[in-house]
C-alpha positions as CSV (number, residue, x, y, z in Angstrom):
1,M,12.0,18.5,10.6
2,T,9.1,16.8,12.3
3,G,5.4,16.0,11.9
4,N,4.1,14.4,8.8
5,T,7.6,13.8,7.4
6,S,7.0,10.7,5.2
7,Y,7.1,13.0,2.1
8,I,10.8,13.8,2.8
9,T,13.4,12.1,0.7
10,N,17.2,12.5,0.4
11,E,16.8,14.5,-2.8
12,F,14.3,16.8,-1.0
13,L,16.8,17.5,1.8
14,E,19.7,18.1,-0.6
15,E,17.6,20.6,-2.5
16,A,16.1,22.4,0.5
17,F,19.1,22.5,2.9
18,P,22.3,22.0,0.9
19,E,25.4,21.7,3.1
20,S,23.3,21.6,6.2
21,K,22.9,19.1,9.0
22,V,19.3,17.9,9.2
23,M,17.5,15.8,11.7
24,V,14.2,14.2,10.5
25,L,11.8,12.8,13.1
26,G,9.1,10.3,12.2
27,N,10.2,9.1,8.7
28,K,10.7,5.4,8.9
29,K,11.9,4.9,5.4
30,L,14.6,7.6,5.5
31,K,18.0,6.3,6.5
32,T,20.7,8.1,8.4
33,L,23.5,9.4,6.2
34,R,26.0,11.1,8.5
35,K,28.4,11.8,5.6
36,K,25.6,13.9,4.1
37,G,24.6,15.3,7.4
38,I,21.2,13.5,7.6
39,I,20.0,12.0,10.8
40,S,16.8,10.0,10.8
41,R,15.0,9.1,14.0
42,P,11.6,7.9,15.0
43,F,9.3,10.4,16.6
44,S,9.8,10.6,20.3
45,E,7.1,8.7,22.2
46,T,7.6,10.5,25.4
47,E,8.0,14.2,26.3
48,Q,11.3,13.4,28.0
49,E,12.9,12.1,24.8
50,L,11.7,15.1,22.9
51,A,13.0,17.4,25.5
52,D,16.4,15.6,25.4
53,I,16.6,16.2,21.7
54,F,16.0,19.9,22.0
55,R,18.5,20.2,24.8
56,T,21.2,18.2,23.0
57,Y,21.0,20.0,19.6
58,E,20.9,23.7,18.8
59,F,18.4,24.0,16.0
60,E,18.5,27.0,13.7
61,A,15.3,26.0,12.0
62,V,12.3,23.8,12.7
63,V,9.9,22.7,10.0
64,Y,6.6,21.1,11.0
65,F,4.7,19.2,8.4
66,S,1.0,19.2,9.2
67,N,-1.1,16.1,8.8
68,Y,-3.4,18.3,6.8
69,L,-0.9,18.1,4.0
70,T,-2.2,14.7,3.1
71,F,-5.4,14.7,1.0
72,H,-8.2,12.9,2.9
73,G,-5.7,12.3,5.7
74,E,-6.2,12.0,9.5
75,A,-5.1,14.8,11.8
76,E,-5.9,13.4,15.3
77,G,-3.7,14.9,18.1
78,E,-1.9,17.4,15.8
79,A,-2.6,20.4,18.1
80,E,-1.0,18.7,21.1
81,T,2.0,17.7,19.0
82,I,2.5,21.3,17.8
83,R,2.1,22.6,21.3
84,K,5.0,20.3,22.5
85,I,7.3,21.5,19.7
86,L,6.5,25.1,20.3
87,Q,7.0,24.7,24.0
88,Y,10.6,23.4,23.5
89,C,11.3,26.3,21.0
90,K,10.0,29.1,23.2
91,N,13.5,30.0,24.6
92,K,15.3,29.7,21.3
93,E,15.1,33.3,19.8
94,D,17.3,32.4,16.9
95,C,15.2,29.4,15.8
96,H,13.1,30.0,12.6
97,I,9.9,28.0,12.7
98,L,7.8,27.0,9.7
99,Y,4.4,25.4,10.0
100,L,3.4,23.9,6.7
101,T,-0.3,23.2,6.5
102,G,-2.8,22.3,3.9
103,P,-5.1,24.4,1.7
104,E,-8.3,24.1,3.9
105,A,-8.0,27.7,5.2
106,L,-8.0,28.9,1.6
107,F,-11.2,27.3,0.5
108,D,-14.2,29.5,-0.3
109,K,-16.6,27.1,1.6
110,P,-15.5,26.4,5.2
111,T,-16.0,23.0,6.6
112,G,-15.3,21.3,10.0
113,K,-11.8,20.6,8.9
114,T,-11.3,24.2,8.1
115,L,-12.1,25.1,11.7
116,L,-9.5,22.6,12.9
117,V,-6.8,23.9,10.6
118,R,-7.5,27.5,11.7
119,S,-7.4,26.5,15.3
120,A,-3.9,25.0,14.8
121,E,-2.8,28.1,13.0
122,D,-4.1,30.3,15.9
123,L,-2.2,28.2,18.4
124,C,1.0,28.8,16.4
125,L,0.4,32.5,16.2
126,S,-0.4,32.8,19.9
127,Y,2.8,31.1,20.9
128,A,4.8,33.4,18.5
129,R,3.2,36.5,20.2
130,M,3.7,35.2,23.7
131,Y,7.3,34.1,23.4
132,G,8.6,36.2,20.6
133,L,9.1,33.2,18.2
134,Q,10.1,33.7,14.6
135,L,7.3,31.7,13.1
136,K,5.7,31.6,9.7
137,I,2.6,29.7,8.5
138,V,2.7,28.4,4.9
139,R,-0.7,27.4,3.5
140,M,-0.1,25.2,0.5
141,P,-1.7,22.5,-1.7
142,Y,-1.5,18.9,-0.6
143,L,1.7,16.9,-1.0
144,Y,1.7,13.5,-2.7
145,S,3.8,10.4,-2.7
146,A,3.7,7.0,-4.4
147,V,5.5,5.1,-1.6
148,Y,3.9,6.6,1.5
149,E,1.2,4.2,2.6
150,K,-1.1,6.9,4.1
151,D,-0.9,9.1,1.1
152,Y,-3.9,9.6,-1.2
153,I,-2.1,8.7,-4.5
154,Y,-0.7,5.5,-2.9
155,K,-4.2,4.5,-1.8
156,V,-5.5,5.2,-5.3
157,F,-2.8,2.9,-6.9
158,S,-3.6,0.2,-4.3
159,E,-7.3,0.3,-5.1
160,I,-6.4,-0.2,-8.8
161,Q,-4.3,-3.3,-8.0
162,E,-6.6,-4.8,-5.4
163,N,-10.1,-4.0,-6.6
164,G,-9.8,-2.6,-10.1
165,K,-12.0,0.4,-9.3
166,I,-11.7,3.8,-7.7
167,T,-14.5,5.7,-6.0
168,F,-14.1,9.5,-6.0
169,K,-16.2,11.4,-3.4
170,E,-15.6,14.5,-5.4
171,G,-17.4,15.5,-8.6
172,K,-15.8,15.4,-12.0
173,D,-15.3,19.2,-12.1
174,Q,-13.6,19.4,-8.7
175,Q,-10.1,21.0,-9.1
176,L,-7.2,19.2,-7.7
177,F,-4.8,21.0,-5.3
178,F,-1.4,19.2,-5.2
179,L,2.1,20.4,-4.9
180,C,5.3,18.4,-5.9
181,G,7.7,17.8,-3.0
182,M,10.7,19.1,-5.1
183,D,8.9,22.3,-5.7
184,L,8.4,22.7,-2.0
185,A,12.0,22.0,-1.4
186,R,13.0,24.9,-3.6
187,L,10.5,27.1,-1.8
188,L,12.0,26.2,1.6
189,Y,15.4,27.1,0.4
190,K,14.3,30.5,-0.7
191,L,12.3,31.2,2.5
192,Y,15.2,30.4,4.8
193,D,17.7,32.1,2.5
194,N,15.7,35.4,2.6
195,W,13.8,35.2,5.9
196,N,11.4,38.1,6.6
197,E,10.2,38.5,10.2
198,N,7.2,40.6,9.2
199,E,5.6,37.8,7.2
200,K,3.4,35.6,9.3
201,I,1.2,33.8,6.8
202,L,2.2,32.9,3.3
203,E,-0.1,31.3,0.7
204,V,1.2,29.0,-2.1
205,P,-0.9,29.4,-5.2
206,A,-2.6,26.5,-7.0
207,V,-1.5,27.2,-10.6
208,F,-2.5,23.8,-12.2
209,K,-6.1,23.5,-13.2
210,D,-6.3,19.7,-13.3
211,T,-9.7,18.3,-12.3
212,V,-10.8,14.9,-10.9
213,W,-11.9,14.0,-14.4
214,D,-8.4,14.7,-15.8
215,F,-7.0,12.6,-13.0
216,G,-9.3,9.7,-13.9
217,E,-8.4,9.9,-17.6
218,K,-4.7,9.7,-16.7
219,L,-5.4,6.6,-14.6
220,E,-7.3,4.9,-17.4
221,K,-4.2,5.4,-19.6
222,L,-2.1,3.7,-17.0
223,E,-4.5,0.8,-16.4
224,P,-7.2,0.6,-19.1
225,H,-9.2,-2.0,-17.0
226,V,-9.8,0.5,-14.1
227,Q,-13.4,1.4,-13.3
228,L,-14.0,5.0,-12.1
229,I,-17.0,6.0,-10.0
230,Y,-17.8,9.7,-9.2
231,E,-20.1,9.9,-6.2
232,N,-20.1,13.8,-6.1
233,T,-20.9,13.7,-2.4
234,A,-18.1,16.0,-1.2
235,V,-18.4,19.8,-1.2
236,Q,-16.9,21.3,-4.3
237,E,-14.1,23.6,-3.0
238,N,-12.4,26.5,-4.8
239,I,-9.5,28.8,-4.0
240,T,-10.3,32.3,-5.1
241,R,-7.6,34.2,-3.3
242,K,-4.2,34.7,-5.0
243,D,-1.4,35.9,-2.8
244,P,1.4,37.4,-5.1
245,V,4.0,37.6,-2.3
246,I,5.7,34.3,-2.9
247,R,5.8,34.9,-6.7
248,Q,7.0,38.4,-6.5
249,R,9.3,38.5,-3.5
250,Y,10.8,35.1,-3.7
251,G,10.6,34.5,-7.4
252,W,9.1,31.0,-6.9
253,F,6.3,29.2,-8.7
254,P,5.5,25.5,-9.0
255,V,6.6,23.8,-12.2
256,I,5.7,20.1,-11.7
257,S,2.1,19.0,-12.2
258,M,1.0,15.8,-10.4
259,T,-1.0,14.5,-13.3
260,E,1.9,15.0,-15.7
261,E,4.2,12.8,-13.6
262,L,1.6,10.3,-12.8
263,S,3.2,7.6,-15.0
264,E,6.5,8.0,-13.1
265,L,4.7,7.9,-9.8
266,Y,2.9,4.6,-10.8
267,G,6.3,3.2,-11.7
268,Q,7.6,4.1,-8.2
269,Y,4.6,2.5,-6.6
270,Q,5.0,-0.8,-8.6
271,E,8.7,-0.9,-7.7
272,A,7.9,-0.4,-4.0
273,R,5.3,-3.1,-4.1
274,G,7.4,-5.5,-6.2
275,I,4.9,-5.4,-9.1
276,K,6.3,-5.9,-12.6
277,P,5.1,-3.0,-14.9
278,G,2.3,-4.0,-17.1
279,K,1.3,-7.1,-15.1
280,L,-2.4,-7.1,-14.4
281,D,-3.9,-9.0,-11.5
282,V,-6.9,-10.4,-13.3
283,L,-8.1,-12.4,-10.4
284,K,-8.7,-9.3,-8.3
285,S,-10.0,-7.1,-11.0
286,Q,-13.7,-6.4,-10.7
287,A,-14.3,-3.9,-13.5
288,Q,-13.5,-5.7,-16.8
289,F,-12.3,-9.1,-15.8
290,K,-15.5,-10.2,-14.2
291,M,-15.5,-13.3,-16.4
292,I,-13.4,-15.0,-13.7
293,D,-16.4,-15.7,-11.5
294,L,-19.4,-17.9,-11.1
295,R,-21.0,-16.6,-14.3
296,V,-18.4,-18.4,-16.3
297,V,-19.0,-21.6,-14.3
298,F,-22.7,-21.3,-15.1
299,I,-22.0,-20.9,-18.8
300,V,-19.6,-23.8,-18.9
301,I,-22.0,-26.1,-17.2
302,F,-24.9,-25.3,-19.5
303,G,-22.8,-25.4,-22.7
304,S,-21.1,-28.7,-21.7
305,L,-24.3,-30.5,-20.7
306,Y,-26.9,-29.2,-23.2
307,G,-25.0,-28.1,-26.3
308,L,-24.5,-25.0,-28.4
309,N,-27.9,-23.4,-28.1
310,Y,-28.0,-23.6,-24.4
311,G,-24.4,-22.3,-24.1
312,I,-25.3,-19.2,-26.1
313,A,-28.5,-18.7,-24.1
314,A,-26.5,-19.0,-20.8
315,A,-24.0,-16.4,-22.1
316,A,-26.8,-14.0,-22.9
317,A,-28.3,-14.4,-19.5
318,E,-25.0,-13.8,-17.7
319,S,-24.3,-10.8,-19.9
320,V,-27.6,-9.3,-18.6
321,S,-26.5,-10.1,-15.1
322,L,-23.2,-8.3,-15.6
323,L,-24.9,-5.3,-17.0
324,G,-27.0,-5.2,-13.9
325,A,-23.8,-5.3,-11.8
326,Y,-22.3,-2.4,-13.7
327,A,-25.5,-0.4,-13.2
328,A,-25.5,-1.1,-9.5
329,E,-21.9,0.2,-9.3
330,G,-23.0,3.5,-10.9
331,N,-21.7,3.1,-14.4
332,N,-23.9,4.4,-17.2
333,W,-24.3,3.0,-20.7
334,Y,-22.1,5.7,-22.2
335,T,-19.1,4.9,-20.0
336,L,-19.6,1.2,-20.5
337,F,-19.6,1.1,-24.3
338,Y,-17.4,4.1,-24.9
339,E,-14.3,2.1,-23.8
340,P,-13.8,-1.0,-26.0
341,S,-11.9,-2.8,-23.2
342,N,-15.2,-3.0,-21.2
343,W,-16.5,-5.3,-23.9
344,I,-14.0,-8.0,-22.9
345,P,-16.2,-9.9,-20.4
346,F,-19.2,-10.0,-22.8
347,I,-17.0,-11.4,-25.6
348,F,-15.5,-13.9,-23.2
349,Y,-19.0,-15.1,-22.1
350,F,-20.3,-15.8,-25.6
351,T,-17.0,-17.3,-26.7
352,T,-17.0,-19.7,-23.7
353,G,-20.7,-20.6,-24.3
354,A,-20.0,-21.3,-28.1
355,V,-16.9,-23.3,-27.5
356,C,-18.4,-25.5,-24.7
357,G,-21.6,-26.0,-26.8
358,Y,-19.6,-26.9,-29.9
359,V,-17.4,-29.4,-28.0
360,R,-20.5,-31.0,-26.5
361,R,-22.2,-31.3,-30.0
362,K,-19.1,-32.6,-31.6
363,N,-18.6,-35.2,-28.9
364,K,-22.2,-36.3,-29.2
365,E,-21.9,-36.7,-33.0
366,N,-18.7,-38.7,-32.6
367,T,-20.3,-40.9,-30.0
368,E,-23.3,-41.6,-32.2
369,F,-21.1,-42.4,-35.2
370,I,-19.0,-44.8,-33.2
371,M,-22.0,-46.5,-31.7
372,G,-23.5,-47.0,-35.2
373,K,-20.3,-48.4,-36.5
374,N,-20.0,-50.8,-33.6
375,K,-23.6,-51.9,-34.3
376,L,-22.8,-52.6,-37.9
377,I,-19.7,-54.6,-37.0
378,Q,-21.7,-56.6,-34.5
379,E,-24.3,-57.4,-37.1
380,K,-21.6,-58.6,-39.5
381,F,-20.0,-60.6,-36.8
382,L,-23.2,-62.4,-35.9
383,F,-23.9,-63.1,-39.6
384,M,-20.4,-64.5,-40.1
385,R,-20.6,-66.6,-37.0
386,Q,-24.0,-68.0,-38.3
387,L,-22.3,-68.9,-41.6
388,Y,-19.4,-70.6,-39.8
389,Q,-21.7,-72.6,-37.7
390,E,-23.7,-73.8,-40.7
391,T,-20.5,-74.8,-42.6
392,L,-19.0,-76.8,-39.8
393,Q,-20.0,-80.2,-38.4
394,P,-19.7,-81.0,-34.8
395,E,-16.9,-83.5,-35.4
396,G,-14.9,-80.9,-37.3
397,E,-15.3,-82.5,-40.8
398,I,-15.9,-80.2,-43.7
399,I,-19.4,-80.0,-45.1
400,E,-19.1,-80.3,-48.8
401,K,-22.7,-80.0,-49.9
402,K,-23.0,-78.1,-53.2
403,E,-26.0,-76.2,-51.9
404,I,-23.9,-74.4,-49.2
405,D,-21.0,-73.8,-51.6
406,M,-23.5,-72.3,-54.2
407,L,-24.9,-70.0,-51.5
408,L,-21.4,-68.8,-50.4
409,T,-20.0,-68.2,-53.9
410,S,-23.1,-66.6,-55.3
411,V,-24.4,-64.5,-52.4
412,L,-21.0,-63.6,-50.7
413,P,-18.4,-64.0,-53.4
414,K,-15.9,-61.7,-51.6
415,I,-16.2,-63.3,-48.1
416,Q,-13.6,-65.8,-47.3
417,V,-15.0,-69.2,-46.0
418,V,-13.0,-70.4,-43.0
419,T,-12.8,-74.2,-42.6
420,R,-11.8,-76.0,-39.5
421,T,-10.6,-79.6,-39.6
422,V,-9.7,-81.7,-36.5
423,L,-6.8,-84.0,-37.0
424,D,-5.7,-86.7,-34.6
425,T,-2.1,-87.0,-35.8
426,D,1.0,-85.2,-34.6
427,E,3.2,-86.2,-37.6
428,I,4.1,-83.3,-39.9
429,K,3.9,-85.5,-43.0
430,N,0.3,-86.5,-42.3
431,L,-0.6,-82.9,-41.6
432,L,0.8,-81.7,-44.9
433,K,-0.9,-84.6,-46.7
434,E,-4.2,-83.8,-45.2
435,G,-3.7,-80.1,-46.0
436,Y,-3.1,-80.9,-49.7
437,R,-6.2,-83.1,-49.8
438,L,-8.3,-80.2,-48.4
439,S,-6.8,-77.7,-50.9
440,V,-7.8,-79.7,-54.0
441,G,-10.6,-81.9,-52.7
442,I,-13.5,-79.6,-53.2
443,E,-14.8,-78.4,-56.5
444,D,-16.1,-74.9,-57.0
445,P,-19.8,-75.2,-57.9
446,M,-19.6,-72.3,-60.4
447,T,-16.4,-73.2,-62.3
448,K,-16.4,-77.0,-61.6
449,K,-12.7,-76.7,-60.7
450,P,-11.0,-77.4,-57.5
451,S,-11.2,-74.5,-55.2
452,L,-8.0,-72.9,-53.8
453,R,-7.2,-73.1,-50.1
454,L,-4.7,-70.6,-48.8
455,A,-2.9,-69.8,-45.6
456,M,-3.0,-73.3,-44.2
457,E,-2.2,-73.1,-40.5
458,C,-1.9,-75.8,-37.8
459,A,-2.8,-74.9,-34.2
460,Y,-3.0,-77.0,-31.1
461,E,-6.2,-76.6,-29.2
462,N,-7.5,-78.8,-26.3
463,G,-5.1,-81.6,-26.9
464,R,-5.9,-81.9,-30.7
465,N,-4.3,-80.5,-33.9
466,I,-6.6,-78.1,-35.6
467,L,-6.0,-77.4,-39.3
468,W,-7.4,-74.0,-40.5
469,G,-7.7,-72.9,-44.0
470,N,-9.3,-70.0,-46.0
471,R,-11.0,-70.8,-49.3
472,L,-11.5,-67.9,-51.7
């Protein structure tokens, strides 16, 4: 088995060629399992290596997988590769050759690729006539794989993870032509088990009617954030012919639809890439998670600097900008508002603007409140300091004028008057005596009774004893 063999798996080989020894050329991921009769080798880079393989082994069957089996694949150099294979098979009369190619030759509207496919088919048929080869051409839908890097489905999944959007060249009504690998394996088993030399070209029918639009809906269920763009630039192809030979003679028909097992394929892709299921790469998403960009920075700056109103205004401006970006990418209003998940960036914008604006306003109010409170405390402090200065003499003796006591007790009855007396003695007895004298030595001008001095405290300042007292 050679050619575009990256679609081959161990399960495929066990289904198609049970109890047979199989050599696969060109599949880098397939490992050699000699106990199961599977030999995997890279495709020969030189003609000498390829010639040595055909001289060493006696092949009963050769299956060539065309590059045209990959949807939107590349097929450079395929004709030359086929020619080499047929050249080494020309002297092997018992070798049964299958050339598996894509559906381009079945389309109702021929294109440049159709001409290339038919030229490859003509090359195979010409070699079969010239050298008497037992060769069949099987025209079939495209194969697909979630782990083959050059496959269309793999590329679609990669676009979802990396860019968050998929651009289809086809229109929404274009029918998809895909065939499951395990269905092909069962067909190969039947073809080799009941080989008919008179059949030269077989056509595998496309029984599933899934369209590009159906494919897009399945992808949206897998990843709701994905953005789909339908360019409708490719020619819409149809397969009108229906060859009943495979269905009637071999009793075979495909049973697995690509869109039905898309969820399983996506799981295989995530496992191959080491991605945890359900984990979204929001930093790379461009469709719905566009809030992670410079628009958010703009909203945060305006809301944080100028307050709530400016934050909401900035969110509205950036929402208009995002709508313009959606329109530039080809999304219409119906697609945008039909899916609620598309509203996420707009909600995020306004929430960010409101939160930043509210925090700015709250901080401003707190700052103004604290500044006002500090100003009031400062005014009280200055007033108290003025009272202290008026009640104290420079020598530290207490001013006992009745006018000052009248002012303090009538105007500020709840404010404590702090007295400060300088004492030139270090003896505790003298300190206590002086404290007692101060506590009863002054009469209250309102009650004509000695005022009460509390919390007498002696401190040592600048080499002198200072006696402090609070009079209520």
